[in-house]
MIFIRO-665404 format. One line per field, with one value per residue (C-alpha): x, y, z; residue number from 1; residue in one letter. Coordinates in steps of 0.25 Angstrom, whole numbers, always signed. Layout:
x = (X  ...)
y = (Y  ...)
z = (Z  ...)
i = (NUM  ...)
aa = (A  ...)
end
This chain:
x = (+0  +12  +15  +0  +0  +13  +7  -6  +2  +11  -1  -9  +2  +1  -8  -23  -30  -28  -34  -48  -54  -60  -47  -43  -54  -48  -39  -25  -27  -40  -38  -49  -62  -64  -78  -81  -90  -79  -75  -90  -93  -81  -85  -99  -94  -83  -71  -68  -68  -80  -77  -71  -79  -77  -85  -86  -91  -101  -107  -108  -114  -125  -127  -128  -139  -147  -146  -143  -153  -151  -147  -142  -131  -120  -110  -97  -85  -74  -59  -55  -41  -33  -19  -13  -21  -17  -30  -42  -52  -65  -62  -59  -71  -81  -74  -73  -87  -93  -98  -98  -95  -86  -92  -105  -110  -124  -129  -135  -140  -135  -137  -143  -131  -128  -117  -111  -109  -99  -86  -72  -58  -60  -73  -88  -89  -99  -95  -103  -108  -99  -87  -90  -91  -77  -72  -81  -73  -84  -98  -109  -122  -133  -143  -155  -164  -177  -189  -194  -180  -178  -183  -170  -161  -161  -156  -145  -140  -140  -131  -121  -121  -119  -107  -101  -101  -95  -85  -85  -72  -70  -69  -56  -59  -73  -78  -93  -94  -98  -85  -81  -87  -83  -92  -102  -103  -107  -118  -123  -123  -130  -142  -141  -142  -157  -160  -157  -147  -142  -133  -125  -110  -101  -89  -77  -73  -87  -85  -90  -77  -66  -62  -55  -46  -42  -28  -34  -44  -33  -24  -35  -35  -19  -18  -29  -23  -11  -18  -32  -35  -43  -40  -51  -56  -63  -74  -78  -92  -92  -103  -101  -107  -111  -118  -132  -132  -124  -119  -126  -129  -138  -146  -161  -164  -158  -162  -152  -152  -139  -129  -119  -110  -96  -84  -71  -64  -50  -51  -55  -69  -70  -85  -87  -79  -80  -70  -56  -46  -34  -39  -44  -31  -22  -31  -28  -13  -13  -20  -11  +1  -4  -7  +7  +13  +4  +8  +23)
y = (+0  +9  +11  +14  +25  +31  +31  +38  +48  +51  +53  +61  +72  +73  +82  +79  +78  +75  +82  +78  +76  +90  +98  +99  +109  +119  +130  +130  +144  +141  +140  +135  +127  +126  +121  +131  +144  +153  +144  +141  +155  +157  +147  +153  +167  +163  +167  +152  +144  +134  +120  +110  +98  +84  +72  +67  +80  +82  +68  +71  +85  +78  +67  +77  +86  +74  +67  +77  +86  +96  +90  +77  +70  +65  +54  +50  +42  +53  +53  +61  +58  +62  +62  +67  +58  +45  +42  +40  +47  +45  +31  +28  +35  +27  +14  +15  +20  +9  +20  +21  +36  +46  +59  +67  +80  +88  +92  +105  +108  +122  +129  +117  +108  +99  +103  +96  +102  +94  +96  +92  +96  +111  +112  +112  +113  +114  +106  +103  +88  +85  +90  +83  +70  +71  +67  +54  +41  +31  +30  +41  +43  +53  +54  +63  +67  +60  +69  +72  +78  +86  +99  +100  +101  +116  +117  +106  +113  +126  +120  +115  +129  +136  +126  +128  +143  +142  +133  +123  +116  +101  +93  +85  +80  +75  +82  +83  +98  +108  +115  +107  +96  +84  +80  +70  +79  +91  +82  +77  +91  +98  +88  +89  +104  +101  +91  +79  +69  +60  +51  +49  +50  +38  +36  +34  +22  +16  +17  +4  +0  +7  -7  -8  +4  +2  +8  +20  +21  +21  +31  +41  +48  +48  +53  +64  +69  +74  +83  +86  +94  +83  +68  +60  +49  +36  +40  +52  +52  +56  +57  +47  +46  +32  +20  +13  +12  +24  +38  +48  +38  +30  +42  +39  +53  +51  +43  +38  +45  +38  +28  +22  +10  +14  +13  +6  +12  +15  +8  -6  -7  -16  -15  -30  -31  -21  -28  -22  -24  -17  -18  -3  +2  -5  +1  +15  +12  +7  +19  +29  +22  +23  +38  +41  +33  +40  +54  +51)
z = (+0  +2  -12  -15  -5  -11  -25  -20  -12  -24  -33  -23  -22  -37  -45  -41  -54  -69  -81  -84  -98  -99  -95  -110  -112  -101  -107  -101  -97  -89  -74  -65  -67  -82  -80  -69  -70  -76  -87  -90  -92  -100  -110  -111  -113  -123  -114  -115  -128  -129  -124  -135  -139  -145  -149  -135  -130  -141  -138  -123  -126  -134  -124  -113  -120  -123  -109  -98  -90  -79  -66  -72  -64  -74  -70  -77  -74  -75  -77  -65  -60  -48  -43  -56  -64  -58  -50  -58  -48  -56  -59  -45  -39  -49  -47  -32  -30  -39  -49  -64  -62  -55  -57  -58  -62  -63  -77  -80  -94  -97  -111  -116  -113  -101  -91  -79  -65  -57  -49  -54  -49  -53  -46  -49  -65  -76  -89  -101  -100  -112  -105  -92  -100  -105  -91  -92  -94  -91  -87  -88  -81  -79  -68  -67  -55  -55  -59  -45  -42  -54  -49  -41  -53  -54  -40  -42  -55  -47  -36  -47  -54  -40  -36  -50  -49  -35  -41  -29  -30  -31  -19  -19  -5  -7  +5  +9  +10  -1  -2  -14  -23  -30  -42  -36  -24  -32  -39  -26  -19  -30  -29  -14  -14  -19  -9  -18  -12  -23  -15  -2  -2  -1  +8  +0  +8  +4  -11  -17  -23  -15  -10  -23  -20  -5  -7  -14  -3  +8  +0  -3  +11  +11  -3  -3  +10  +2  -7  -1  +12  +17  +12  +6  +16  +14  +24  +15  +9  -6  -16  -28  -42  -37  -43  -42  -27  -22  -26  -35  -46  -37  -32  -32  -36  -49  -62  -72  -85  -91  -86  -95  -92  -88  -97  -94  -82  -80  -67  -65  -58  -46  -44  -42  -29  -18  -9  -6  -17  -23  -38  -38  -32  -42  -53  -48  -46  -61  -65  -58  -64  -78  -76  -70  -82  -92  -86  -86)
i = (1  2  3  4  5  6  7  8  9  10  11  12  13  14  15  16  17  18  19  20  21  22  23  24  25  26  27  28  29  30  31  32  33  34  35  36  37  38  39  40  41  42  43  44  45  46  47  48  49  50  51  52  53  54  55  56  57  58  59  60  61  62  63  64  65  66  67  68  69  70  71  72  73  74  75  76  77  78  79  80  81  82  83  84  85  86  87  88  89  90  91  92  93  94  95  96  97  98  99  100  101  102  103  104  105  106  107  108  109  110  111  112  113  114  115  116  117  118  119  120  121  122  123  124  125  126  127  128  129  130  131  132  133  134  135  136  137  138  139  140  141  142  143  144  145  146  147  148  149  150  151  152  153  154  155  156  157  158  159  160  161  162  163  164  165  166  167  168  169  170  171  172  173  174  175  176  177  178  179  180  181  182  183  184  185  186  187  188  189  190  191  192  193  194  195  196  197  198  199  200  201  202  203  204  205  206  207  208  209  210  211  212  213  214  215  216  217  218  219  220  221  222  223  224  225  226  227  228  229  230  231  232  233  234  235  236  237  238  239  240  241  242  243  244  245  246  247  248  249  250  251  252  253  254  255  256  257  258  259  260  261  262  263  264  265  266  267  268  269  270  271  272  273  274  275  276  277  278  279  280  281  282  283  284  285  286  287  288  289  290  291  292  293  294  295  296)
aa = (M  T  W  F  Y  C  L  M  I  A  L  G  T  S  K  Q  D  A  A  E  A  T  D  W  M  K  P  A  S  W  H  G  N  F  W  G  P  E  A  T  R  G  R  S  T  G  E  L  P  P  L  P  T  N  P  V  M  T  H  W  S  A  W  G  K  N  I  L  R  D  G  D  I  V  F  R  L  G  D  A  K  A  L  G  G  T  F  P  L  S  Q  F  I  A  T  A  T  G  S  R  F  S  H  T  G  I  V  A  V  E  S  G  S  P  V  V  Y  D  C  S  S  P  G  V  Q  R  Q  P  F  E  V  W  M  L  D  C  V  G  A  V  G  V  K  R  L  K  P  E  Y  R  N  H  I  P  G  I  L  G  Y  C  R  A  K  F  E  Q  Q  V  P  F  D  F  E  F  R  P  D  D  A  A  F  Y  C  V  E  L  T  E  K  A  F  R  S  Q  G  L  K  L  S  E  P  V  R  I  G  D  W  E  H  L  G  S  Y  P  L  T  A  L  A  T  P  V  V  T  K  L  F  L  T  E  P  I  R  L  E  Q  P  V  Y  V  P  G  N  D  H  E  G  V  W  S  S  P  L  L  E  T  I  Y  G  A  E  P  F  A  S  E  L  A  V  H  A  E  D  A  R  V  S  L  R  G  D  F  D  L  I  L  F  A  I  G  A  V  R  H  A  S)
end
């Protein structure tokens, strides 16, 4: 175990995050949240050039206009990485929680096109749906409030827009307060602001398949203490995208609009066995080694 801790500590002291798929759109001269209010207004007034497009974006733009409505919750398996790109954070969260998804956002139809409000590393952001989907590498899902609850949608979207204008930062520590948000927390609290509780948080230590990552679980408080004010602990409750029996996806207030089968994951999925094993940890180590070799 000593060599594993040394590896994790070394990675933990490196750059926290790697570039995401949408970062290529950001001009080199731009500083701050490229999907925040200032940049959004800059694009609408012509101070910033219009966003580029490609065939993938064109497909998702048409799909979103046909399927999505105000207040929908969109789910995706993302490609976010931490520790300088050596830790597949999105893949790990999805696999460890027994979910097809790692990320959620809330849809608003603005000027005839769907946009997604969520929270990523720069803070609360607003992205055209076709841009949001560029960071998807697997399953896609859409949930919608059941008809009897849809009168709350204007308030939910008002909450999202207010937090967007306030530029609430990303919560790297996954704390329960409202000073900062991670993506699923913004989704949950937007609905709770209107009296709609979608799901209960799940203790990290109780994630369905965390048993496949015992070394990672033990190392997490040690490593995160190196670069966070408060370390991430296994007893922390966090909101999760979820599956058919827990998390946002399982909410009885929602109905399923779309739920695709997952694509192949970069990590092996050990869903058939919740017992403690080292298979998941070895997958993560191999991923880290591959990322370091690719970068060198």
